[in-house]
Every structure is written in structure tokens, then in C-alpha cells.
All heavy atoms as TSV, in Angstrom:
chain	resi	resn	atom	element	x	y	z
A	1	PRO	N	N	0.837	-1.224	0.006
A	1	PRO	CA	C	-0.001	0.004	-0.032
A	1	PRO	C	C	0.860	1.272	0.000
A	1	PRO	O	O	2.001	1.221	0.372
A	1	PRO	CB	C	-0.833	-0.109	1.279
A	1	PRO	CG	C	-0.048	-1.121	2.127
A	1	PRO	CD	C	0.695	-1.981	1.227
A	2	ASN	N	N	0.275	2.302	-0.428
A	2	ASN	CA	C	1.024	3.564	-0.479
A	2	ASN	C	C	0.171	4.645	0.194
A	2	ASN	O	O	-0.948	4.867	-0.260
A	2	ASN	CB	C	1.253	3.918	-1.951
A	2	ASN	CG	C	2.127	5.165	-2.073
A	2	ASN	OD1	O	2.791	5.551	-1.134
A	2	ASN	ND2	N	2.129	5.748	-3.247
A	3	PRO	N	N	0.574	5.276	1.187
A	3	PRO	CA	C	1.857	5.110	1.900
A	3	PRO	C	C	1.808	3.959	2.882
A	3	PRO	O	O	0.789	3.506	3.338
A	3	PRO	CB	C	2.014	6.453	2.635
A	3	PRO	CG	C	0.596	6.796	2.924
A	3	PRO	CD	C	-0.200	6.413	1.756
A	4	VAL	N	N	3.000	3.521	3.216
A	4	VAL	CA	C	3.149	2.398	4.237
A	4	VAL	C	C	3.382	3.030	5.593
A	4	VAL	O	O	4.101	3.977	5.723
A	4	VAL	CB	C	4.332	1.575	3.833
A	4	VAL	CG1	C	4.678	0.504	4.906
A	4	VAL	CG2	C	4.089	0.806	2.551
A	5	GLU	N	N	2.756	2.507	6.584
A	5	GLU	CA	C	2.976	2.908	7.953
A	5	GLU	C	C	4.258	2.156	8.486
A	5	GLU	O	O	5.254	2.259	7.827
A	5	GLU	CB	C	1.785	2.633	8.839
A	5	GLU	CG	C	0.540	3.429	8.394
A	5	GLU	CD	C	0.530	4.845	8.929
A	5	GLU	OE1	O	1.126	5.077	9.991
A	5	GLU	OE2	O	-0.068	5.695	8.282
A	6	ASN	N	N	4.123	1.432	9.538
A	6	ASN	CA	C	5.230	0.689	10.070
A	6	ASN	C	C	5.361	-0.691	9.563
A	6	ASN	O	O	6.443	-1.237	9.376
A	6	ASN	CB	C	5.192	0.668	11.667
A	6	ASN	CG	C	5.458	2.008	12.201
A	6	ASN	OD1	O	6.165	2.804	11.698
A	6	ASN	ND2	N	4.760	2.289	13.287
A	7	ILE	N	N	4.261	-1.288	9.295
A	7	ILE	CA	C	4.233	-2.755	8.865
A	7	ILE	C	C	3.338	-2.878	7.634
A	7	ILE	O	O	2.264	-2.324	7.599
A	7	ILE	CB	C	3.756	-3.678	9.980
A	7	ILE	CG1	C	4.748	-3.631	11.169
A	7	ILE	CG2	C	3.563	-5.104	9.475
A	7	ILE	CD1	C	4.385	-4.457	12.301
A	8	THR	N	N	3.825	-3.593	6.639
A	8	THR	CA	C	2.981	-3.897	5.482
A	8	THR	C	C	3.024	-5.448	5.260
A	8	THR	O	O	3.959	-6.105	5.726
A	8	THR	CB	C	3.474	-3.138	4.192
A	8	THR	OG1	O	2.495	-3.272	3.200
A	8	THR	CG2	C	4.827	-3.655	3.729
A	9	ARG	N	N	2.029	-5.941	4.644
A	9	ARG	CA	C	1.908	-7.358	4.445
A	9	ARG	C	C	2.268	-7.709	2.985
A	9	ARG	O	O	1.666	-7.148	2.121
A	9	ARG	CB	C	0.538	-7.840	4.777
A	9	ARG	CG	C	0.352	-9.324	4.822
A	9	ARG	CD	C	-0.995	-9.661	5.481
A	9	ARG	NE	N	-1.293	-11.063	5.537
A	9	ARG	CZ	C	-0.895	-11.817	6.590
A	9	ARG	NH1	N	-0.236	-11.299	7.594
A	9	ARG	NH2	N	-1.166	-13.097	6.622
A	10	VAL	N	N	3.130	-8.607	2.823
A	10	VAL	CA	C	3.553	-9.086	1.499
A	10	VAL	C	C	3.005	-10.446	1.297
A	10	VAL	O	O	3.135	-11.362	2.118
A	10	VAL	CB	C	5.090	-9.175	1.369
A	10	VAL	CG1	C	5.521	-9.712	0.030
A	10	VAL	CG2	C	5.732	-7.813	1.603
A	11	LYS	N	N	2.195	-10.633	0.203
A	11	LYS	CA	C	1.531	-11.914	-0.015
A	11	LYS	C	C	1.493	-12.228	-1.529
A	11	LYS	O	O	1.086	-11.344	-2.303
A	11	LYS	CB	C	0.104	-11.846	0.559
A	11	LYS	CG	C	-0.639	-13.112	0.433
A	11	LYS	CD	C	-1.981	-13.023	1.102
A	11	LYS	CE	C	-2.704	-14.386	1.004
A	11	LYS	NZ	N	-3.972	-14.383	1.711
A	12	PHE	N	N	1.948	-13.412	-1.832
A	12	PHE	CA	C	1.833	-13.875	-3.244
A	12	PHE	C	C	0.408	-14.233	-3.569
A	12	PHE	O	O	-0.267	-14.886	-2.757
A	12	PHE	CB	C	2.733	-15.048	-3.495
A	12	PHE	CG	C	4.193	-14.792	-3.634
A	12	PHE	CD1	C	5.090	-15.790	-3.730
A	12	PHE	CD2	C	4.693	-13.490	-3.605
A	12	PHE	CE1	C	6.463	-15.566	-3.860
A	12	PHE	CE2	C	6.058	-13.228	-3.701
A	12	PHE	CZ	C	6.922	-14.301	-3.846
A	13	VAL	N	N	-0.033	-13.862	-4.739
A	13	VAL	CA	C	-1.419	-14.204	-5.188
A	13	VAL	C	C	-1.403	-15.654	-5.739
A	13	VAL	O	O	-2.295	-16.423	-5.447
A	13	VAL	CB	C	-1.890	-13.243	-6.256
A	13	VAL	CG1	C	-3.240	-13.637	-6.822
A	13	VAL	CG2	C	-1.970	-11.829	-5.673
A	14	ASN	N	N	-0.384	-15.954	-6.577
A	14	ASN	CA	C	-0.281	-17.312	-7.099
A	14	ASN	C	C	0.639	-18.169	-6.202
A	14	ASN	O	O	1.565	-17.615	-5.572
A	14	ASN	CB	C	0.325	-17.250	-8.499
A	14	ASN	CG	C	-0.635	-16.538	-9.447
A	14	ASN	OD1	O	-1.792	-16.675	-9.383
A	14	ASN	ND2	N	-0.039	-15.761	-10.341
A	15	THR	N	N	0.400	-19.471	-6.137
A	15	THR	CA	C	1.197	-20.324	-5.313
A	15	THR	C	C	2.627	-20.467	-5.844
A	15	THR	O	O	2.805	-20.959	-6.971
A	15	THR	CB	C	0.524	-21.726	-5.214
A	15	THR	OG1	O	-0.771	-21.523	-4.823
A	15	THR	CG2	C	1.293	-22.572	-4.220
A	16	PRO	N	N	3.619	-20.079	-5.063
A	16	PRO	CA	C	5.017	-20.269	-5.516
A	16	PRO	C	C	5.484	-21.615	-5.049
A	16	PRO	O	O	4.773	-22.321	-4.268
A	16	PRO	CB	C	5.753	-19.174	-4.706
A	16	PRO	CG	C	4.985	-19.119	-3.380
A	16	PRO	CD	C	3.547	-19.308	-3.798
A	17	PRO	N	N	6.617	-22.085	-5.444
A	17	PRO	CA	C	7.219	-23.284	-4.852
A	17	PRO	C	C	7.362	-23.073	-3.358
A	17	PRO	O	O	8.074	-22.170	-2.950
A	17	PRO	CB	C	8.559	-23.409	-5.570
A	17	PRO	CG	C	8.456	-22.633	-6.819
A	17	PRO	CD	C	7.511	-21.524	-6.495
A	18	LEU	N	N	6.679	-23.863	-2.564
A	18	LEU	CA	C	6.516	-23.542	-1.153
A	18	LEU	C	C	7.793	-23.719	-0.365
A	18	LEU	O	O	8.005	-23.106	0.677
A	18	LEU	CB	C	5.380	-24.418	-0.555
A	18	LEU	CG	C	4.020	-24.210	-1.176
A	18	LEU	CD1	C	2.985	-25.146	-0.519
A	18	LEU	CD2	C	3.601	-22.805	-1.043
A	19	THR	N	N	8.746	-24.564	-0.832
A	19	THR	CA	C	9.948	-24.778	-0.038
A	19	THR	C	C	11.115	-23.894	-0.567
A	19	THR	O	O	12.166	-23.941	0.050
A	19	THR	CB	C	10.385	-26.257	-0.054
A	19	THR	OG1	O	10.545	-26.691	-1.412
A	19	THR	CG2	C	9.312	-27.126	0.675
A	20	ASP	N	N	10.899	-23.233	-1.690
A	20	ASP	CA	C	11.996	-22.378	-2.210
A	20	ASP	C	C	12.226	-21.177	-1.320
A	20	ASP	O	O	11.281	-20.738	-0.639
A	20	ASP	CB	C	11.650	-21.839	-3.626
A	20	ASP	CG	C	11.863	-22.872	-4.740
A	20	ASP	OD1	O	12.150	-23.989	-4.382
A	20	ASP	OD2	O	11.696	-22.484	-5.868
A	21	GLU	N	N	13.433	-20.729	-1.300
A	21	GLU	CA	C	13.817	-19.580	-0.450
A	21	GLU	C	C	13.757	-18.295	-1.337
A	21	GLU	O	O	14.336	-18.280	-2.457
A	21	GLU	CB	C	15.153	-19.744	0.141
A	21	GLU	CG	C	15.593	-18.686	1.135
A	21	GLU	CD	C	16.873	-19.025	1.791
A	21	GLU	OE1	O	17.904	-18.868	1.169
A	21	GLU	OE2	O	16.795	-19.363	2.987
A	22	PHE	N	N	13.211	-17.280	-0.802
A	22	PHE	CA	C	13.100	-15.940	-1.538
A	22	PHE	C	C	13.810	-14.877	-0.723
A	22	PHE	O	O	13.656	-14.829	0.479
A	22	PHE	CB	C	11.620	-15.555	-1.742
A	22	PHE	CG	C	10.892	-16.469	-2.681
A	22	PHE	CD1	C	10.336	-17.685	-2.213
A	22	PHE	CD2	C	10.711	-16.125	-3.969
A	22	PHE	CE1	C	9.664	-18.506	-3.062
A	22	PHE	CE2	C	10.044	-16.968	-4.794
A	22	PHE	CZ	C	9.493	-18.158	-4.351
A	23	SER	N	N	14.577	-14.026	-1.440
A	23	SER	CA	C	15.242	-12.896	-0.812
A	23	SER	C	C	14.379	-11.709	-0.983
A	23	SER	O	O	13.816	-11.459	-2.070
A	23	SER	CB	C	16.624	-12.643	-1.483
A	23	SER	OG	O	17.448	-13.703	-1.233
A	24	ILE	N	N	14.222	-10.886	0.082
A	24	ILE	CA	C	13.434	-9.679	0.064
A	24	ILE	C	C	14.339	-8.496	0.255
A	24	ILE	O	O	15.095	-8.464	1.196
A	24	ILE	CB	C	12.368	-9.717	1.142
A	24	ILE	CG1	C	11.502	-10.967	0.925
A	24	ILE	CG2	C	11.480	-8.452	1.092
A	24	ILE	CD1	C	10.538	-11.208	2.157
A	25	SER	N	N	14.297	-7.510	-0.633
A	25	SER	CA	C	15.066	-6.315	-0.531
A	25	SER	C	C	14.251	-5.084	-0.901
A	25	SER	O	O	13.245	-5.192	-1.557
A	25	SER	CB	C	16.351	-6.396	-1.348
A	25	SER	OG	O	16.079	-6.497	-2.715
A	26	LEU	N	N	14.714	-3.946	-0.473
A	26	LEU	CA	C	14.097	-2.662	-0.722
A	26	LEU	C	C	15.176	-1.760	-1.268
A	26	LEU	O	O	16.230	-1.731	-0.783
A	26	LEU	CB	C	13.591	-2.140	0.602
A	26	LEU	CG	C	12.480	-1.145	0.634
A	26	LEU	CD1	C	11.224	-1.714	0.067
A	26	LEU	CD2	C	12.233	-0.694	2.027
A	27	SER	N	N	14.907	-1.023	-2.366
A	27	SER	CA	C	15.752	-0.107	-2.938
A	27	SER	C	C	15.100	1.236	-3.049
A	27	SER	O	O	13.958	1.362	-3.343
A	27	SER	CB	C	16.190	-0.509	-4.394
A	27	SER	OG	O	16.782	-1.810	-4.369
A	28	ASP	N	N	15.923	2.275	-2.757
A	28	ASP	CA	C	15.397	3.648	-2.885
A	28	ASP	C	C	15.572	4.077	-4.331
A	28	ASP	O	O	16.172	3.345	-5.189
A	28	ASP	CB	C	16.033	4.619	-1.907
A	28	ASP	CG	C	17.509	4.829	-2.085
A	28	ASP	OD1	O	18.039	4.507	-3.158
A	28	ASP	OD2	O	18.147	5.324	-1.139
A	29	ILE	N	N	15.113	5.253	-4.718
A	29	ILE	CA	C	15.195	5.708	-6.091
A	29	ILE	C	C	16.635	5.995	-6.582
A	29	ILE	O	O	16.860	6.048	-7.762
A	29	ILE	CB	C	14.302	6.885	-6.361
A	29	ILE	CG1	C	14.674	8.088	-5.407
A	29	ILE	CG2	C	12.842	6.582	-6.165
A	29	ILE	CD1	C	13.879	9.348	-5.742
A	30	SER	N	N	17.598	6.060	-5.612
A	30	SER	CA	C	19.011	6.222	-5.962
A	30	SER	C	C	19.678	4.900	-6.219
A	30	SER	O	O	20.855	4.826	-6.621
A	30	SER	CB	C	19.753	6.982	-4.904
A	30	SER	OG	O	19.189	8.284	-4.727
A	31	GLY	N	N	19.011	3.796	-5.905
A	31	GLY	CA	C	19.561	2.447	-6.115
A	31	GLY	C	C	20.213	1.837	-4.878
A	31	GLY	O	O	20.736	0.777	-4.901
A	32	ASN	N	N	20.139	2.602	-3.747
A	32	ASN	CA	C	20.645	2.056	-2.545
A	32	ASN	C	C	19.782	0.931	-2.078
A	32	ASN	O	O	18.595	1.041	-2.006
A	32	ASN	CB	C	20.760	3.138	-1.416
A	32	ASN	CG	C	21.667	4.264	-1.799
A	32	ASN	OD1	O	22.773	4.009	-2.340
A	32	ASN	ND2	N	21.256	5.510	-1.571
A	33	LYS	N	N	20.407	-0.260	-1.757
A	33	LYS	CA	C	19.646	-1.447	-1.440
A	33	LYS	C	C	19.704	-1.786	0.007
A	33	LYS	O	O	20.787	-1.711	0.665
A	33	LYS	CB	C	20.228	-2.603	-2.301
A	33	LYS	CG	C	19.396	-3.821	-2.339
A	33	LYS	CD	C	20.012	-4.765	-3.308
A	33	LYS	CE	C	19.151	-6.005	-3.457
A	33	LYS	NZ	N	19.685	-6.956	-4.485
A	34	LEU	N	N	18.595	-2.171	0.579
A	34	LEU	CA	C	18.504	-2.631	1.970
A	34	LEU	C	C	17.901	-4.062	1.962
A	34	LEU	O	O	16.798	-4.305	1.488
A	34	LEU	CB	C	17.519	-1.704	2.747
A	34	LEU	CG	C	17.161	-2.095	4.200
A	34	LEU	CD1	C	18.438	-2.108	5.066
A	34	LEU	CD2	C	16.149	-1.186	4.724
A	35	ASN	N	N	18.727	-5.012	2.358
A	35	ASN	CA	C	18.262	-6.391	2.392
A	35	ASN	C	C	17.430	-6.591	3.636
A	35	ASN	O	O	17.827	-6.276	4.757
A	35	ASN	CB	C	19.473	-7.387	2.394
A	35	ASN	CG	C	20.261	-7.374	1.084
A	35	ASN	OD1	O	19.598	-7.334	0.055
A	35	ASN	ND2	N	21.538	-7.318	1.176
A	36	LEU	N	N	16.255	-7.133	3.446
A	36	LEU	CA	C	15.329	-7.380	4.540
A	36	LEU	C	C	15.171	-8.808	4.993
A	36	LEU	O	O	14.346	-9.050	5.857
A	36	LEU	CB	C	13.890	-6.802	4.078
A	36	LEU	CG	C	13.871	-5.341	3.734
A	36	LEU	CD1	C	12.488	-4.902	3.249
A	36	LEU	CD2	C	14.278	-4.436	4.911
A	37	GLY	N	N	15.922	-9.678	4.382
A	37	GLY	CA	C	15.911	-11.095	4.831
A	37	GLY	C	C	15.479	-12.013	3.799
A	37	GLY	O	O	15.295	-11.700	2.650
A	38	LYS	N	N	15.192	-13.268	4.239
A	38	LYS	CA	C	14.742	-14.313	3.400
A	38	LYS	C	C	13.551	-14.982	4.004
A	38	LYS	O	O	13.391	-15.055	5.209
A	38	LYS	CB	C	15.844	-15.331	3.202
A	38	LYS	CG	C	17.027	-14.757	2.543
A	38	LYS	CD	C	18.172	-15.738	2.384
A	38	LYS	CE	C	19.375	-15.050	1.746
A	38	LYS	NZ	N	20.019	-15.766	0.753
A	39	GLN	N	N	12.677	-15.474	3.148
A	39	GLN	CA	C	11.459	-16.167	3.569
A	39	GLN	C	C	11.261	-17.354	2.552
A	39	GLN	O	O	11.646	-17.200	1.415
A	39	GLN	CB	C	10.241	-15.284	3.542
A	39	GLN	CG	C	10.252	-14.245	4.597
A	39	GLN	CD	C	10.166	-14.828	6.027
A	39	GLN	OE1	O	9.432	-15.786	6.285
A	39	GLN	NE2	N	10.993	-14.279	6.908
A	40	ASN	N	N	10.571	-18.402	3.047
A	40	ASN	CA	C	10.236	-19.477	2.050
A	40	ASN	C	C	8.948	-19.141	1.357
A	40	ASN	O	O	8.216	-18.252	1.737
A	40	ASN	CB	C	10.215	-20.836	2.802
A	40	ASN	CG	C	9.085	-20.910	3.815
A	40	ASN	OD1	O	8.106	-20.260	3.753
A	40	ASN	ND2	N	9.345	-21.752	4.823
A	41	GLY	N	N	8.675	-19.893	0.302
A	41	GLY	CA	C	7.487	-19.623	-0.523
A	41	GLY	C	C	6.163	-19.830	0.287
A	41	GLY	O	O	5.230	-19.040	0.081
A	42	TYR	N	N	6.160	-20.729	1.240
A	42	TYR	CA	C	4.930	-20.933	2.039
A	42	TYR	C	C	4.618	-19.645	2.833
A	42	TYR	O	O	3.459	-19.196	2.882
A	42	TYR	CB	C	5.138	-22.156	2.930
A	42	TYR	CG	C	3.917	-22.394	3.748
A	42	TYR	CD1	C	2.771	-23.021	3.253
A	42	TYR	CD2	C	3.881	-21.989	5.139
A	42	TYR	CE1	C	1.633	-23.269	3.972
A	42	TYR	CE2	C	2.690	-22.226	5.876
A	42	TYR	CZ	C	1.660	-22.844	5.339
A	42	TYR	OH	O	0.497	-23.083	6.082
A	43	SER	N	N	5.638	-19.122	3.453
A	43	SER	CA	C	5.403	-17.875	4.246
A	43	SER	C	C	4.871	-16.733	3.427
A	43	SER	O	O	3.986	-16.005	3.836
A	43	SER	CB	C	6.725	-17.479	4.945
A	43	SER	OG	O	6.676	-16.307	5.661
A	44	LEU	N	N	5.444	-16.591	2.214
A	44	LEU	CA	C	5.030	-15.516	1.378
A	44	LEU	C	C	3.622	-15.756	0.788
A	44	LEU	O	O	2.866	-14.842	0.496
A	44	LEU	CB	C	6.033	-15.281	0.235
A	44	LEU	CG	C	7.347	-14.672	0.691
A	44	LEU	CD1	C	8.383	-14.719	-0.405
A	44	LEU	CD2	C	7.133	-13.269	1.178
A	45	TYR	N	N	3.275	-17.050	0.572
A	45	TYR	CA	C	1.950	-17.309	0.092
A	45	TYR	C	C	0.907	-17.120	1.130
A	45	TYR	O	O	-0.235	-16.598	0.900
A	45	TYR	CB	C	1.884	-18.754	-0.392
A	45	TYR	CG	C	0.554	-19.190	-0.994
A	45	TYR	CD1	C	0.069	-18.514	-2.098
A	45	TYR	CD2	C	-0.230	-20.166	-0.307
A	45	TYR	CE1	C	-1.142	-18.919	-2.593
A	45	TYR	CE2	C	-1.440	-20.538	-0.860
A	45	TYR	CZ	C	-1.888	-19.905	-1.975
A	45	TYR	OH	O	-3.137	-20.273	-2.513
A	46	GLN	N	N	1.251	-17.395	2.425
A	46	GLN	CA	C	0.303	-17.170	3.533
A	46	GLN	C	C	0.184	-15.696	3.881
A	46	GLN	O	O	-0.865	-15.234	4.430
A	46	GLN	CB	C	0.757	-17.949	4.741
A	46	GLN	CG	C	0.635	-19.450	4.597
A	46	GLN	CD	C	-0.775	-19.912	4.405
A	46	GLN	OE1	O	-1.648	-19.511	5.145
A	46	GLN	NE2	N	-1.001	-20.717	3.408
A	47	GLY	N	N	1.250	-14.926	3.631
A	47	GLY	CA	C	1.324	-13.521	3.911
A	47	GLY	C	C	2.334	-13.277	5.023
A	47	GLY	O	O	2.325	-13.851	6.037
A	48	TYR	N	N	3.250	-12.447	4.674
A	48	TYR	CA	C	4.421	-12.142	5.544
A	48	TYR	C	C	4.364	-10.637	5.914
A	48	TYR	O	O	4.286	-9.754	5.052
A	48	TYR	CB	C	5.768	-12.480	4.839
A	48	TYR	CG	C	6.952	-12.028	5.517
A	48	TYR	CD1	C	7.339	-12.649	6.750
A	48	TYR	CD2	C	7.800	-11.007	5.101
A	48	TYR	CE1	C	8.469	-12.281	7.437
A	48	TYR	CE2	C	8.921	-10.654	5.777
A	48	TYR	CZ	C	9.230	-11.309	6.936
A	48	TYR	OH	O	10.331	-10.889	7.647
A	49	ASN	N	N	4.431	-10.348	7.231
A	49	ASN	CA	C	4.414	-8.954	7.703
A	49	ASN	C	C	5.791	-8.404	7.633
A	49	ASN	O	O	6.752	-8.943	8.287
A	49	ASN	CB	C	3.885	-8.868	9.172
A	49	ASN	CG	C	2.391	-9.135	9.232
A	49	ASN	OD1	O	1.671	-8.792	8.281
A	49	ASN	ND2	N	1.939	-9.608	10.347
A	50	LEU	N	N	6.000	-7.371	6.898
A	50	LEU	CA	C	7.319	-6.737	6.660
A	50	LEU	C	C	7.338	-5.519	7.481
A	50	LEU	O	O	6.601	-4.553	7.298
A	50	LEU	CB	C	7.402	-6.439	5.170
A	50	LEU	CG	C	8.797	-6.051	4.625
A	50	LEU	CD1	C	9.810	-7.107	4.942
A	50	LEU	CD2	C	8.624	-5.798	3.138
A	51	ASP	N	N	8.307	-5.494	8.447
A	51	ASP	CA	C	8.460	-4.333	9.336
A	51	ASP	C	C	9.311	-3.293	8.669
A	51	ASP	O	O	10.485	-3.477	8.405
A	51	ASP	CB	C	9.121	-4.769	10.661
A	51	ASP	CG	C	9.320	-3.654	11.666
A	51	ASP	OD1	O	8.824	-2.527	11.411
A	51	ASP	OD2	O	9.850	-3.904	12.777
A	52	LEU	N	N	8.717	-2.097	8.406
A	52	LEU	CA	C	9.444	-1.009	7.753
A	52	LEU	C	C	9.535	0.209	8.673
A	52	LEU	O	O	9.783	1.274	8.226
A	52	LEU	CB	C	8.686	-0.631	6.471
A	52	LEU	CG	C	8.576	-1.762	5.430
A	52	LEU	CD1	C	7.711	-1.298	4.260
A	52	LEU	CD2	C	9.947	-2.158	4.924
A	53	SER	N	N	9.400	-0.030	9.951
A	53	SER	CA	C	9.421	1.063	10.913
A	53	SER	C	C	10.777	1.813	10.989
A	53	SER	O	O	10.783	2.985	11.350
A	53	SER	CB	C	9.055	0.572	12.293
A	53	SER	OG	O	9.987	-0.367	12.749
A	54	GLN	N	N	11.871	1.135	10.561
A	54	GLN	CA	C	13.177	1.762	10.616
A	54	GLN	C	C	13.624	2.409	9.260
A	54	GLN	O	O	14.713	2.935	9.162
A	54	GLN	CB	C	14.250	0.716	11.005
A	54	GLN	CG	C	14.020	0.130	12.400
A	54	GLN	CD	C	13.940	1.134	13.509
A	54	GLN	OE1	O	14.801	1.964	13.570
A	54	GLN	NE2	N	12.984	1.052	14.344
A	55	VAL	N	N	12.718	2.383	8.312
A	55	VAL	CA	C	13.024	2.924	6.956
A	55	VAL	C	C	12.537	4.415	6.889
A	55	VAL	O	O	11.441	4.694	7.331
A	55	VAL	CB	C	12.316	2.115	5.889
A	55	VAL	CG1	C	12.539	2.705	4.468
A	55	VAL	CG2	C	12.805	0.670	5.919
A	56	ASN	N	N	13.420	5.293	6.436
A	56	ASN	CA	C	13.031	6.674	6.255
A	56	ASN	C	C	11.957	6.865	5.203
A	56	ASN	O	O	11.784	6.092	4.292
A	56	ASN	CB	C	14.286	7.446	5.824
A	56	ASN	CG	C	15.353	7.493	6.923
A	56	ASN	OD1	O	15.032	7.461	8.112
A	56	ASN	ND2	N	16.574	7.572	6.518
A	57	ALA	N	N	11.208	7.943	5.366
A	57	ALA	CA	C	10.167	8.246	4.413
A	57	ALA	C	C	10.785	8.485	3.030
A	57	ALA	O	O	11.902	8.954	2.921
A	57	ALA	CB	C	9.428	9.527	4.854
A	58	GLY	N	N	10.051	8.031	2.002
A	58	GLY	CA	C	10.537	8.210	0.633
A	58	GLY	C	C	9.888	7.178	-0.307
A	58	GLY	O	O	8.988	6.483	0.104
A	59	SER	N	N	10.361	7.140	-1.519
A	59	SER	CA	C	9.873	6.190	-2.498
A	59	SER	C	C	10.817	4.985	-2.578
A	59	SER	O	O	12.060	5.220	-2.697
A	59	SER	CB	C	9.788	6.819	-3.915
A	59	SER	OG	O	8.838	7.896	-3.887
A	60	TYR	N	N	10.321	3.839	-2.561
A	60	TYR	CA	C	11.122	2.580	-2.603
A	60	TYR	C	C	10.563	1.559	-3.535
A	60	TYR	O	O	9.398	1.594	-3.896
A	60	TYR	CB	C	11.163	1.967	-1.197
A	60	TYR	CG	C	11.903	2.796	-0.213
A	60	TYR	CD1	C	11.223	3.768	0.585
A	60	TYR	CD2	C	13.247	2.620	0.003
A	60	TYR	CE1	C	11.874	4.529	1.503
A	60	TYR	CE2	C	13.932	3.382	0.970
A	60	TYR	CZ	C	13.215	4.317	1.717
A	60	TYR	OH	O	13.893	5.110	2.624
A	61	PHE	N	N	11.407	0.664	-3.952
A	61	PHE	CA	C	11.021	-0.481	-4.813
A	61	PHE	C	C	11.263	-1.764	-3.988
A	61	PHE	O	O	12.361	-1.967	-3.496
A	61	PHE	CB	C	11.858	-0.537	-6.099
A	61	PHE	CG	C	11.762	0.672	-6.929
A	61	PHE	CD1	C	12.663	1.651	-6.868
A	61	PHE	CD2	C	10.691	0.774	-7.827
A	61	PHE	CE1	C	12.537	2.795	-7.627
A	61	PHE	CE2	C	10.554	1.888	-8.616
A	61	PHE	CZ	C	11.483	2.954	-8.533
A	62	LEU	N	N	10.191	-2.605	-3.900
A	62	LEU	CA	C	10.304	-3.864	-3.214
A	62	LEU	C	C	10.659	-4.941	-4.192
A	62	LEU	O	O	10.044	-5.026	-5.277
A	62	LEU	CB	C	8.979	-4.225	-2.544
A	62	LEU	CG	C	8.940	-5.540	-1.796
A	62	LEU	CD1	C	9.887	-5.510	-0.564
A	62	LEU	CD2	C	7.504	-5.820	-1.332
A	63	GLN	N	N	11.711	-5.703	-3.926
A	63	GLN	CA	C	12.105	-6.786	-4.875
A	63	GLN	C	C	12.168	-8.069	-4.117
A	63	GLN	O	O	12.743	-8.213	-3.062
A	63	GLN	CB	C	13.508	-6.467	-5.467
A	63	GLN	CG	C	14.000	-7.465	-6.471
A	63	GLN	CD	C	15.285	-7.068	-7.077
A	63	GLN	OE1	O	16.043	-6.278	-6.535
A	63	GLN	NE2	N	15.560	-7.619	-8.243
A	64	ILE	N	N	11.500	-9.109	-4.704
A	64	ILE	CA	C	11.510	-10.476	-4.166
A	64	ILE	C	C	12.088	-11.356	-5.272
A	64	ILE	O	O	11.570	-11.412	-6.343
A	64	ILE	CB	C	10.130	-10.923	-3.732
A	64	ILE	CG1	C	9.546	-9.940	-2.718
A	64	ILE	CG2	C	10.123	-12.301	-3.228
A	64	ILE	CD1	C	8.103	-10.178	-2.365
A	65	THR	N	N	13.237	-12.035	-4.940
A	65	THR	CA	C	13.874	-12.904	-5.906
A	65	THR	C	C	14.064	-14.315	-5.318
A	65	THR	O	O	14.098	-14.476	-4.088
A	65	THR	CB	C	15.226	-12.335	-6.300
A	65	THR	OG1	O	16.019	-12.210	-5.138
A	65	THR	CG2	C	15.099	-11.021	-6.986
A	66	SER	N	N	14.227	-15.295	-6.212
A	66	SER	CA	C	14.533	-16.656	-5.780
A	66	SER	C	C	15.665	-17.171	-6.621
A	66	SER	O	O	16.037	-16.600	-7.664
A	66	SER	CB	C	13.320	-17.540	-5.926
A	66	SER	OG	O	13.090	-17.870	-7.255
A	67	ASN	N	N	16.268	-18.239	-6.203
A	67	ASN	CA	C	17.373	-18.828	-6.972
A	67	ASN	C	C	16.874	-19.784	-8.050
A	67	ASN	O	O	17.653	-20.236	-8.858
A	67	ASN	CB	C	18.314	-19.657	-6.004
A	67	ASN	CG	C	19.072	-18.729	-5.110
A	67	ASN	OD1	O	19.329	-17.568	-5.462
A	67	ASN	ND2	N	19.417	-19.211	-3.953
A	68	ALA	N	N	15.568	-20.083	-8.084
A	68	ALA	CA	C	14.991	-20.990	-9.047
A	68	ALA	C	C	14.882	-20.373	-10.321
A	68	ALA	O	O	14.810	-19.211	-10.598
A	68	ALA	CB	C	13.657	-21.432	-8.533
């Protein structure tokens, strides 16, 4: 959602490979990257609460990647 308060929920609409590991990162418009950790597909399909309370106000891009 825009704007985000302290916590936002990340949830896949389509079922991903449930045991695959996904990296979650946030980049600002200058390209500075903040790694937010890793979650498995099951967690992201069920819905994962992402704590953004320590992130400064601004515009960001959320990127979720896997090794598959």
C-alpha cells in the first residue's frame, strides 16, 4: 500500500514453490539497497508482515527474488 505505515503485508497471489527460499530487498530511487531477509514460499503465500518502521520516508522499490 502507499503510503506504508510501520508494517505492510507481502503476499503472493499465485502459489510459489513452497519450499523455495526468496530474498526480500528494498531499494530507494537512488539504487541504494536494503536487504530485509529471506522467507520461504509458504510464508510469502500465507502472507508475511514486513516491518518497515526503521526505513526513512521516501519512494522505494520492493524486490523479491529466488534462486530458481
